[in-house]
N, C-alpha and C positions, 0 to 999 in steps of 0.2 A: 759616433764618437764615444757616447756613453756606453754603448755596447762593447767597444774595444776595452774601455776601463773596467767594466764588469768582468769581461773574460779574463783580463790580466789578473784581477784580484782573485777570482775563483781559481784560476790555474796556478796561483803563486805557490801554494803549498805542495803542489804535484810536480814542480819542475825536477827533472831528473828521475822521476818515477818509471817503473815498468808500465806497459799498457795494462789497463785495468777495466772492470766492468763500469757501466755508466751510472750505477746507483749510489755514487759517493755523495756525502753532504756538500751542498753548494758552498756554504760558508761555515767556517769554524773560527775559533778564537785567533788562530795564527794567520788567517787570511789578510793579505796586505797588498797595497799597491807596490809595484816594482818600477824599474826604469822604463817599462813599456807605457805605463800611465804618465810618468813625468814627462817623457818625450812627446807623447801624444798631446798633452796639454801644451807643451812648448811650441808645437807646430800650430796648434789652434790659436795660441797667443800671438804668434807672428802674423797670422792671417788677420786677426782682430786689430792689431796695432799697426800693421804695415812695417813691422821690424824685419830685417832680413832673417832668413831661417838660421843661419849660423849664429847669429847674436842671441836669438831666442833660445836655441838649444843650449848654448853655453850658460846663459842666464838662469834658465829654469834648472838645468842639470846640476849646476854648482850649488843650488839650494838644498839638493838631496844627494850629497856625495856618496852615500851608502845604498843607493837604490838598486844596485846590482848590474852596473854597466859592464860590458865586455872590455877586454884589455885594450883593444885598439882604440875604441871610442873613448875610454877613460883618459888615455893618453892625449887625444885630441881635445877633449873637454877642458883640461886643465892647463893647456898651452895656448896662449892668446893667438899666436901666429902659426899654429899647426895647420898644415894643408890637409886636404882630403887624402884618404889612404887607400883608395881603389878597392874598396870592399864590396863584395856581392852578398855579404851576411844579411840576415833578415831584419836588421835594425831599421833600415830604410822603409821596409814594408809595414812594420808594426806600429809606426808613429804617424802614418800619413792619412788616417781616416778622416780627420776634420776637413781635408781639402775636398773630398768627395761630397761633403755637405755645403761647402761654401761658395762654390762656383756652378754656374748654370749650364754651361756647355762642356762637352767631353774634351775638347781640344784644350781649353783652358785648364780644366782639371789635370789633364796629363802634363801640360807645361809646368804648372805649379808643383805637381808631384815630383817632376824631374828636378826642379830647382830645390825642393826640400831635401831630396836625396843627395844631390851632387856635392853638398858642402861637406859630407864625409864619405858616402858610399857612391863614388863617381865611376865605378866599374859599370859597363853597360848592363850587366845583369842586376846590379843593385838598383840602378835607376829603373829598369824594367819592372822589378818587383814592386817598388813604390807606385809606379804608374798603374800596375795591374790592380792593386788593392784600392787605390783611390777611384779607378775606373769602375770597379765592381760596386763600391759604395754608391757612386754616382748613378749607376745603372739600376741599383735597387731602389733608390729614392725616386727615380723617374718611372718606376713601375714596368721595368723591362722583364720582370719575372726570372725565374731560375734559368730557363732556357736561354734568355737573352744574356744574362750574366755569364753563363758557361760559354756561349758563343763568343762574347767579348774576350774572355780569358783565353780561349783557344785560338780564335782567328787573328786578334790583334796582338796578343802577347806570346802565343805559342805554348801555353800551359795546358797540359792534358789533365783535366780534373776528374775524368772518369776512371777513377783508380780502383784497384781491388782493395776492399776494405781489410779483409783478412791479412793480405800481404802487407798493407800499411801497418797494422798492429803488430805483426811479426817483426817488421823492420824497427819499430819504435819511432818515436818522434824527434830524436835528437840529431836532426840535420838542420844546422843553423844557416844554411845558404837560403837565399831567396827562392831559387829554383827547386829546393827541397821543401820549404816551408809553405809557400804560398799555395801550390796545388793541393797539398794535404789539408791545409786549413780551409780552402775552398770546398774541397770534397766533404769535409765535416759539415760545413754549411749546406751544400747542395743536397745532401742526404737527409737533412733535418726536417722536423715537422713544425718547429717553432723555435723562438729564440733560445730558450733553455736547452732544447735538445741539441741545437748546433754547438753550444758551448760544452755540453756533456760529451758529444761525439769527439770534439777537439781534445779535451782533457784525457779522454780515454785512450788516446794514442800514446800518452806518456811523453817522456823526453822533454822537449822544450815546451811544456804544456801551457805556460803562461802566455807565450808568444802565439802559439797555435790558436789558443782560445781568444786571445786579443783580436787576431785577424778574423777568425770565424765569427766572433761576436760583432765585429764592425760590419761585416757583410750581412749578417743576420738582422741586426737592427735596421739597417737600411731597407732590407726586403720585407720584413714582417711589420715594419712601421714604428716600432717602439721597443724599449726594454721593459719587461713587465714591472709593475710597481714594487712588488716585494723585492725584486733583485735590485732595482734602483735604490730602494732604502738602504739595503745592506752595503751596496757599493759606495754610495755617496757618504754613508757614515764613516767609511774607512779612509776618506780623503781628509787632509788638513784644510783649514779655512782658505788658504791661498789657492790651492788646487780646486776646491769646491767652488769658489767664486768665480775662477776662470772658466770652468766647465759650464756653470750656469749662464754666465755672460755670453759665451759662445752659442750655447743652445738657443738663448732667446733671441739673438741676433739672426741666426741662420735657420731657424725653424726646426731645430732638433727637438723632438718630443721629450719633454722633461717634466717631472712632477714639480709642484710649487715648492718654494724654499721651505715652508713650514712642514710640509709633509715628508720632505726628503731628508730631513735630519733625524736619523735614529741613533741608537747606540748599539755598537757591535756586541755580539754575545761574548 
């Protein structure tokens, strides 16, 4: 979950950019959290409190009305009785990583991922994208390895993650569907050497860089075991107190590796 947030913040200033080399600065003064972080925390908060996912998404989302929500989600967010809107966009997949940490068996993870998605993204492909990301996070933390994660994504969800990297870069990353985003983000993780490399791979694709890096970062954190301290410092410093407190509370309850509160409060450059 912290990996998802770090990926979102690192990718935030690159959204809409063309594919680029990987040697960009990880954090700059404009690096910030977006809707990916807010809604990731909302799902984590629902798990922590037992609140239904729809109420948590609306509650947290309305605290940050300018976080960068898509048009359909924004309309849903501010209408109390708005129904799900049959989306297969990547919003269901980018917010789901906490579920992969919170539950111990795969079938429960997939059930909860479906529940978290269907309040907005009730198209079968929208639900599938959320389940795939949560399942990959679960498989990573269970030590299934990259081969096991790739098999899960392929055999259970039908995602081909063995993608031609040069072709992905030529395409650019602005496919906001689950079926376009999840395999590309997974490929960024699967070809990585460590957490930072996974995020750099994702951002280098351009396009929807914050969401690609959010999903790749979620998978990478679970597989590699943690987010490096220096990246945690920068990411946590860019959260406000409410978000930071919720992240720490979730991490401590569900065993997500996190720095102590004293060490993880830094000042953005």
